[in-house]
N, C-alpha and C positions, 0 to 999 in steps of 0.2 A: 398019430402025428400031433393031434391037438394036445395030448398029454405031454408030449415031448416039449412043445413050446411053453406049455404051462410050467413045466419043471424049470426050464431055463429062466423064464421070467421070475419065478419064485426065488431061485437062487440069486438072480441079479438084485432083486429087491431086498432079499435077506442080507446079502453082502453089503449093499448100499446102506441099509438101516443099521447093520452091525458097525459099519465104518463110521457112520454118523454118531452112533452111541459111543463107540470107542473114542472118537474125537471129543465128544462132549465130556466123557468121564476123564479123559486125559487132561483137558483144559481145567476141569473141576479139581483134579488131583494137583495139578501145578499151582492153581490158584490158592489152594489151602495147604500146599506143601505136605501132602499126605505122607505120614511116616518119616518125614525129614528127607524123603528121596530126591526132592527137586530143588530145595533151597528156598529161602524166603523171597517173597515178592513185595514190592513197596505197598505199604498200607495206605488207607485213605488219609490218615493223619500225615503221613510222609508226603503224599501227593499235594496236600494243602500247604505244607511247608517244606518244599524240597530243599535239601541242604546242598550247598555248592561252595567250593572254595572261592573266597573273595579277597582281593588285596586290601591290606590295611593301609590307609592313607595318612600321611604326616602333613600337618598344616602349620604355617607360621602364626604368630600372634595376630597378624593383620590379615589372616584368611587366605594366604597364598599356599597352593599345593606345592610342597617341597619335594615329595618323593613317596615311594611305596615300599612295603615289605610284602613278599609273597612267595609261595611255591608256584602258584599259577597266577600270572599277572592279569587280573580281571577287575573291571569296574563296570557295574550294570548301568544301562540306560533304559528309558521308557520307549514304547513303540513309536511315539510321536517324535522321538529324537533320532530316528533311523531314516535315512534317505529313502524315498519311495522307489528310486532306481534300484537300490539294493534289494528291497523286497521283491520287486518284479524280476530281477535277475535270479534271485534265489528260487522263487516259485517256478519260473520258466525252466530252470536247469534241474532242480531237485524233486519237484512235486507239483506238476501242473494241475492236478485235480485236488489240490490241498483244500480248497473251499468246499469241495463236494463230498469227500469221504469222511468217515467217522473214526479215523485213526489207522485203518488198514485199507489200502487201495487194491481191491480184488482184481481190477483190470490189469494193473502192473504186475501183481503177483502171478496171475495166470500166464501173462506174457513171459515172465521169467521161467516158470515151470515148463511151458511148452517149448522153450528154446534151450532148456537145460542151463539157464544162466547166461546164455550168449547175448541177451539183449539188455544187459545191465542189471543193476540192483532194483529190488521192488520195495525198498524201505521208504516210508513216507517221512516227512519232516517231523511228524509226531513221534514216530518210532525212533528216529535219530535223537530226538530230544530225550526220550526215555533212556536211551543208551548213555547220553551225556550226563543226565541227572543222577541215575541210579546205579550205573556201572554193574549190571547184572552178570558180567563175566568175571567180576572180582572174586577173590577167594572167599570173602565173607558171605557171598551169595550162593555158594556151592552146596549141592545136596549129594547124597550118596551115589546117585546115578550119573554124576558128572564124570565119573571115571570111564564111562562108555562113550567113545569119541563121537559117533554119529548122533547118538541119543542126546549127548550134551548139547550139540548145536540145535537140535529140535527143541529141547527144553528152554534154552536161552531165547530162541526166536518166539516161542510161545509166551514166555514172560514179557517180552517186548511188545507183542501184540496185545496182550491183556492190559499191560500198563498204558499202552497208547490209547486204547478204548477208554480207560478210566480217565486219562488226561483230557481227552476230548469231551467227556461228560463234565469235568470239573472246571474247565477253562474255555474262554472264547478263543476264536481263531487268532485274534490280535494278541491275546495274552500268550498263546502258544508260540507265535512268531517272536514275540519279545523275549520269552525265556530261551528260545532256541538261539537267537542272535547273541544272547548274553552268556551262553554256556559253551558254544562251539569253539574248537581250537583252530587257529590260523597259522600256527608255527611261529618261530622266532620268540617263543615264550609269550605269545599274545593269545590270551583267552578272552573271548567275547569281542563284539564288534567295536566297542569304544577303544580298547587297547590296540586292536588291529588297525583301526583308522589312524590312531596316533603314531603307531610304530612304522607303518609303511608310507603314510601320506601327510603326517603332522596335521590332521584334520579331525574335527568333530564328525561323528557319523551323519549328522544332518547335512554336511557340506559335500558329501561324496557325489561325484558325477557318474555318468553311465560307465565310462571306461574303468574308473577306479572300483566301482561296484562289481563289475565283471571280473576284475583281477581278484578281488577278495572272495567272491563266490567260487571262482575257479580253484582257489587254494583249498577249499573244503574237500575236494576229491583226494588230494595227496599234498599236505602242507609242505613237505620237503621238496618233492619233485617239481612243484609249480611255484616255488618261492621266487618272487620277482627280483630279489636281491642276489641270490646265489645262482638261480637258473632263469635269467631274463628271457631267453629264447623260448623255452618250454612254457613259461608263464604267459608269454604273449599268445602262443598257440592256444593254450587253454582259455585265456581271456576271450579270444575271438570265437571259440566254440560257444561260450556263454552268450556272447553278443548275437550269434546266429540263432540260438535258442530264443532269445528275446525277440528277434525278428520273426521267427517261426510262429510264435504265439501272439504276435501283433502288439507287443509292448513298444516296439520302435518300428520305423519304416525301413524299407530296403535301402533307401538312400542314406539314412542315418547309420544303418548297419555298416555299409561300405565305408563311410567316413570314419566311424569309430574304429574299425578294424585297421585302418591305415595309420592311426595316431600311435606314437611311441608311448611306452609306459614311463611315466615320470615319477620316480620314487623320491620322496622327501622324508628322509628318515627322521623319526622323532622318538627313537627308542628310549623307553623309560627304564633306567637301571640305577644302581647305587653309585655310579661314577659320574652321573650327570645331575643337573639341577643345583640349587643353592645349598650351601652348608653340607657337603658330602661327608666331611670329617665328623661333624656333629651327628648326622644321621647314622653313621657307623657306630658311634658310641651309644646313641639312643637305642639302636637295635639290641645291643647287649642288655641294656637296662630293661627294655620291653620284654625280652625273652624271660628274664628273671621275674619280672612282674607277672607275666603269664603263668609261670610255674607256681608262684605264690598264690595266685588267684584262680587257678585252674581254667585259664583261657588260652586259646591258640591264636596269637596275633597274625599268623601266616594264612589263616583261612576265614576268620570271622568278619573281615571287612570293617575293622575298628577304625575310628577317626581319632588320631592323636593330635591334640592341640598343644603345641609347644609354646615356649616363651620367646623363641627367636623372632626378631623383627626383620622381615625380609629386606627392608630398606637399609637398616643398620648393617645387616649381614653383607649386603652388596658393597656398602661403603668399606667395610672391613676387608672384604676380598679384594676390592680394587686397590685399597691402600697396601695390602700385602703384595699384590702383583707389582705395583709401581716401585715400592721400596726394595723388594728382593731382586728385581731385575737390576736396579742400580748397584746394590751391594754384591750381587753375584758377578757382575762385570768387573767391579773393583777387585773382587777376590781372585778372579781368573787372571787379570792383568798383574796383580800383586805377585802371584807365583810364577807368571811368565817372566817377570823381571828377574826372579831368582833362578829361573830355568829348572824348577824342581817340582815335585809332587807335594800337595798340601798336607799330607799326613806325616806329622813329626812327633818326636818324643819330647821329654821334658827339657832336653838340651838343645832342641831345635834341629836335630838330625832326622832324616827320613826313617820311618819305622820299617824295619826289615820284614819281608814276607807279609806285609800288611794286607795286600789284596788277596793273597792266597788264604789267609786266616779269615778274612771277611767272606770269602766265597763259601766257606763251610756253613755259614749262616743262611745262605741263599736258598730259596724254595727249589730252584733247579737242582742244586747239589743234593738237597735232601731227597728229592724224587729219584735221583740217580742212585743214591745209596739203597733205596727201596728196590730199585730195578736191578742193579748190578752187584749189590752187597759190598764185599771188600775188594772188588776188582778195581784197584786204584788206577791202574794204567788205562783201563777202559773209560773210567770217569774223567781222567785227565784229558784223554783224546776228545771226549765229548765236550768238555768245558773249553777246549781250545779249537773247536770246529766252528767256522763262520756260519751264521744263520741270518736270514732276512728278519729284520725287526723294526719296530716303530719306537723311536726314542723321544724323550722330552728335550726340548731346547727352549731358550729364552724367547725365540720367535714362534714357538708352536711345535707341534709334533713333526717329526721328520723320518722318512723311510731310509733305512740304511742297512748295511751288512757288517756284522761284527761278531766276534766270538763271545760266549757268555762271560769269560774272564775280562775281556775288553769292556763289556757292558758294565760290569761291576766297577771296574777302574774308572770308567766314564762318569758313572753316577756318584762316585765318592768325591768328585770335584765340586759337588753342589752343597751350598749352605742350606740349612733347614730353618723353619721358624714356626712360631705358634702365637696366637692372639685370642684374647677373650674379653668381652665387655659385659657388665652386668649392672643392674640397678641396686644400689645399697639398701634401699628401703623395702624392697620386695624380694630380693634375692634372685629375681628373674634374669636369666642369661639372655642377652639380646643379640650377641654376635659371637661366633665360635669359628675360628679358622685354624685348623690343626696342622697346616703345612702349605707348601707352595703349589702342589698339584696332586690331587687325590689319586688320579689314575696311575701315576708313576711313583708316588711316594705316599703309601697308604698309612704309615705310622702317624698316629695322632699325637701332636706335641702340646695339646691343651690339658688333657686329663690323664692320658696314658703315659706320656713322656714325663720323666722326672729327671731334673738336673740340679746341680748345685746352684742355689739362688744368689750366692755371693752377698754383696752389700744390701740387697733388698731384704735380707733377713734382719739387718741391724735395727730397723724401727721396732721390731718385736722386743729387742733388748731394751731399747729406749723406753718403750711403753711399760715394760716390767720395772724399769728404774723409777719411773714416775709413780707407779703403784707402790714402790718401796719407800718413797718420800722425796725423791729428787723433783726439781721443777725444770721448766725449759731454760731458766736462767741460772741454774746451778753450774758452777764452773769447775773444770778440770784442766790440768796442764797437758799439752801435747808433748809427751816425753817418752823416752825408752822405758818399756815395761817388761820385766823379766819374771816369768812365773815358772818356777822349776827350771827346765832347760828350754823353755819356749820364750822367744823374744820376737813377737810379731812386728813387722815393719809397716809403715804407711806406703801407699802406692808410689810416693815420691822417693822412697828408699831411705828416708831419714825422718827427723823430728824437729819441729820449729822451736819448741820450748815455750811457745805462747800459751797464755790462758785462753780457754774456749768455753763458752756456755754450751749447753746441750744442743740448742738450736743450730749453732755454728758447727758443732761436731757432726751432727747427722747431715747437715747441708753439704759439708765438704767431704763427708764420708771418711773421716779421719779414724784409722784403725785403733790408734792408741787410746782414744776416748772410750770407744765401745768396749775395748778389752778391760779397761779399768772398771767400767760399770758392771760387767758380768762377773768380774772378780770380786766385786763388793757385794753383789746381791746373790751370787752363786748360780751355777749351771742348773741345779735342780729347780730352783725358783723360776728361772727363765723358761725351762722346758714346760713346767706346769702352766705358766702364763701363756706360752705359745699354743698349748693344747686348748686352753680356754678360748683363745682367739680363733681357732679353727685349723691349726697345723696338724694334719692327720698322719703325715709320714713319720717314720721312726727318727728319733733324736738321741744321740749318744750323750751320756753324762760327761761332757767334755767342754771346757771353756772355749775351745776353738769354734764351737757352733756359732758364736757371735759373728763370725766372718762368713757365715752361710756355707758351711762345709757339708751339710747334710742335704741330700736330694729332696726336691719338692716339685710340685706341678704348678703351672699357671693357674689351674682351677682353684687350688687351695690358697695360693698366694693372693690372688685377686679377691677372694672371699675375706681374707684377713684385712687387707687394706680397706675393704668396704665397711668393716666394723667402725673405723675411725670416722668415715663419712656419715654413718648411720647412728651417730651420737652414742656409740658404745654398745649398740645392739648387734648381736651375732645372728645372721640368717644364712643358713647353708645355701650356697648357690644351687638353684633348681632350674630345670629346663622343661618340665611338663606341667601344664596348667590343668588339663582335664582329659579324660578319655570317654569317647562315646561309642555306642554300638552302631551297627550299620543302619539302624532306623533313626539315629540321631539322639537317642536317649543317653543321658550322662550316667556312666557306670562307675566313675571314679573322679574325684576332685582332689587337687593337691594344693593345700594352702601353706604358705610359708610360716614357719615357727620361729619367732624371735625370742632371743634370750639376752638379757642385759649382762654382758660379761665384763665390761669395764664401766666406770662412771662417765657421765656426760662431760664432766670437767676434764677428766683424763683424755677422753677422745678429742675434745677441743684443743687441748694442749698439743696433742700429736698432730692435729691439722695445722696448727700454728708452726710447729717445728718443721714439718715436711714442706710447708710453703716456703721455708727458708732455702730449700734446694733450688728454687727459681729466683731468689732475690739476694741471698747473702753472697758477699764476695767469695769467689771460689766455689760457689754452689755447683754441684755436678749436673743439675738439670736446667741450667741457665738458657740452653738453646731452645727450650720450649717456648720462650718469649718470641722466637723468630717464626713460629707457626701461626697460621690463621690466614685471613685474606687481607689485602691492602687496606690499611686504615682500621682493621678490626682484628688485632692479634688475639690469640686464645686467652691471654691473661687480662685483656681489657674488660673491666667490670666483672672479673671472674676469679675466684680463689681456687687454686689448684695445689693439692698436696702430691709430692712425687719423690721417687727415689730410683737411682740407677743401681745397677749391679754388674760387676765384672768378676769372673772367677779366676782362679790361679791359671797362669799361662794363657789367659784370654780365651779359654775354651767355651765359655758361656757368656752371653751378653743379655742383660735383663733391663726392663724398665717398667715400673709400676707407677701409675698416676691416677688421680681421681678428682672429681669435682663434688659438689654437694649431692648430685643426683645421678652420677655415672662413674663407675670405676672400671679400669681396664689394665690388662697386663700384657707385656710382649716379651718374647724370648727369641734369640737368634743364635745359632751355633751350627756345628757340623754334626753329621750323623753319629760320629764318635767324638770323644774329647781330643783325639789326635788331629782332627781336621780343623784348622784355625789359622788366624793371623799370628805372626810372630811378635808384633809390637802392640802395646796397649793403645797407641794412637789410632789404630784401625780397628782393634778388637774390643774396645770398651763399650759398655752399655749405652753411653751417651751418643755413640756414633752408630752402633749396629742395631740397637733396639728402639731407642727414643724416637727416631724419625718415623717409625711405623706407627707409634702411638700418636705422634703429632699429625701425621697425614690423615689418620682416622678421625681425630677430633676436628680437624680443619673441615673435613667433609660433613661432619655432623652439624657444625654451626653454619655451614653454607647451605644446608638443606632447610628451607623455611619451616616445613612441617615438624622436622625433628628438633630444630632449635626452639620452636614454640613448646615442644614437649619437655625438652631438657634445657630450660633457659639458664643463662649465665647467672651467677650470684655468689653470695658469700656463705660460708659455713655458719650455722646457727650457734650463737654463743649462749651457754646456759645463763639463765637470769641470775642465779645465785653464785656466779663464778667468783671465787675468792682469790685465786692465784693470780698474781701480777705477771703478765706476759711481756710487758715492755721492759726488756732487760736494761735499757739505759736508765729508766726510772729506778729500777731495782739497784743498779750500781750507784746511782746518785744517793739513794736512800741509805745504802751501806756506808757511803762516804760521810753522809750527814750524821749517821749514828756514831761512827768512829770519832768524828769531830766533837760531838756532844760528850762522848765518853772522856775525851782528852780535856775538854773544858771543865768537866766535873772534877777531874783530878787536880 
């Protein structure tokens, strides 16, 4: 009998010892990935520097966070920046023995095993952190044995246990909690507590109260199921469960628990996305630039937590956006009323008749139509039915967004009634772009009209020809006759439809935007010389070897045109417009600086002559920019004590309206027009640059000079005249000198 018990005890101990040995060897094999069977486990080096995707942040020149780029929207915070209510809610709900265990909670583990998983999970916060940080279920962590279903789970759990123990040895409890709160997912593309706090409550994590903390901790169990925005009822139930856990473990009293559970969930959405915040059009273009920079420099801006310091000034940007909104609301209402008067749609051909099948052709370009082509192929009848089926949608209006029901075709028709616009401002001396507004509303009109959009610049191209003529030997006082000019079979007309026959100096010619004068100039100096000169100034778009380019027939962007006008303000030095000052890594170390490169492309004397000539647009009789004098504040017009060079532009059939203007320290350009060249006013009185585009520029500069801080930074003043200036710019003196010379010649005879 004794021998029998001895045998049983022997086998029990043998089995137990063998099991312990097996567990030990199994853990050892997993730890060292024996034969590649188990997959890699995080090394001590990786534990010291855990990699985690972190959003790249974009800052304005004055330090304002403008937006982020990310795959996972994440911004880390320190332990001290996390509300203690949140820490208490987390520990009470997820890991009450967090302060006691060393990474594995054996009590919770035995409870799970004894109930076959019926009493919930046994993972500690440290284990969850290990899963968040190292993703040991990912393909790159797989070993040969991962193909065995049950064994795969055991291997993964073993890796998490081992990694948890290592984390506990490497970090303090506070550091573990900090890392956990910065890595966990809360849904709604919110990764980490900072982003979650901003997304759901528009708060910093330090400001979270008990109820809000309970909502966020409740999300951890199932972010979609307990989302307070999409599932408020379930979210409240889960929140109250968390509050009860806090009561159970004495973090709050019973009375507090009852009070908190009765309070409603108050969501204050602060979702951070690419459609909100300042300068969304600029950030969209910056993103493209940043992706290319990342490729060139082997960096990933979507996960490295870079800090992009741009040249945009948040105050100037707001002034530009406000000016855009004010101006475009006025012009859009005028545009709607204009076509109501005709009782017609605003898309017209060269003869003023409505373009046939315009909306149908435009629908082919829409994202919805392209998706239907992918889905239904050549089933045109099905696509047509879908495009004419009413849907609930949210549309843009001048008074804000509006919920409505309309078909996709009606939606396209609706949006084609809107005018579009673009505006950019930059410093001529640095090339720094300070304001960039690519359209009227980024959410509904995403196409950028600053850099991406290119349209005919019309008469705003003429100063390039005039500058080339000065380089050729003309002066501001050189005279030409306003007369009919025929070159081959081309006889360009003035905007008035005829010719005055009067003699004009070049200043008067550019000020009044007289076509016959600029045509004679380009005919004399040649199209090739003009194109070469335009490229030197910074015109990057293609230019045909054609005399008609003098009237602005070739497409250009506000980006390049503003840069060209800035050359005149910068004493003939060309600086490519730039929008990034420097890039830092997530620790704040500078990894790239971007310094402006200046090149003297025209002489200081020529640049000053151009300033003098373009100032005539605001002062010469018939100057196309005379209305600039009406902008500013009472008693302080923009032109008081301030020299301004400017030029309007209006293209054929009023399809595009432009205005370019600059002072000695700030240059800006504006464009207004339809989505296509068919959407326009019929008459030049309403469609010209002086009416459609100039006011946007005027409203912006009025705001700049009304802002004490910005006015101090960009004070009014005069263009700096070169000390050795030899060319006489007073055309009256020049005319008198010519008369005197002629008289002296007559006397000599």
